[in-house]
C-alpha positions in Angstrom: 170.3 -54.4 -7.8 170.8 -57.2 -10.3 167.9 -59.5 -10.7 168.5 -62.8 -12.5 166.4 -63.4 -15.6 164.4 -66.6 -16.1 166.4 -69.0 -18.3 163.7 -68.9 -21.1 164.0 -65.1 -21.4 167.8 -65.5 -21.6 167.6 -68.2 -24.3 165.1 -66.1 -26.3 167.5 -63.1 -26.1 170.1 -64.5 -28.5 170.1 -62.9 -31.9 172.2 -64.0 -34.9 174.3 -61.1 -36.3 173.1 -62.2 -39.8 169.6 -60.7 -38.9 171.2 -57.3 -39.2 172.4 -58.1 -42.7 168.9 -59.1 -43.7 167.6 -55.6 -42.8 166.0 -56.5 -39.5 167.9 -53.9 -37.4 164.7 -52.0 -36.7 162.8 -55.1 -35.6 165.7 -56.1 -33.3 165.7 -52.6 -31.7 162.0 -52.9 -31.2 162.6 -56.3 -29.5 165.2 -54.7 -27.2 162.8 -51.9 -26.3 160.1 -54.5 -25.4 162.3 -57.1 -23.7 165.1 -55.0 -22.2 168.1 -56.6 -23.8 169.4 -58.8 -26.6 172.7 -60.7 -26.9 174.2 -60.6 -30.4 175.8 -63.8 -31.6 178.5 -64.2 -34.3 180.1 -67.6 -35.0 178.3 -69.0 -32.0 179.9 -66.6 -29.6 178.4 -63.5 -28.0 179.9 -60.3 -29.5 177.6 -57.6 -28.3 174.8 -56.9 -25.8 172.1 -54.4 -26.6 170.3 -52.9 -23.6 167.7 -50.3 -23.0 168.6 -47.1 -21.1 166.5 -48.4 -18.2 169.0 -51.4 -17.9 172.1 -49.3 -18.5 171.7 -46.4 -16.2 171.6 -48.3 -12.9 174.7 -50.3 -14.0 176.5 -47.2 -15.0 175.7 -45.5 -11.7 176.8 -48.6 -9.7 180.0 -48.7 -11.7 180.7 -45.0 -11.0 180.2 -45.5 -7.3 182.5 -48.5 -7.2 185.2 -46.5 -9.0 184.9 -43.6 -6.6 185.2 -46.0 -3.6 188.2 -47.9 -5.0 190.2 -45.0 -6.5 189.4 -42.1 -4.1 192.4 -40.6 -2.5 
């Protein structure tokens, strides 16, 4: 089930893509591990979402169940 995140957590989740160019990929991955997700920003627009397996697996399962219900013959 989707649980909305507090707005402060969402605002703190934005990461400029330039941080990857500065060699901070390892640090960003550690932040994702601690916080659950990060939204990567390029030119002030979201281009990628990094999430932990704990976030991904329930969404993946839910999506698979929806596909089965919608496209079953």
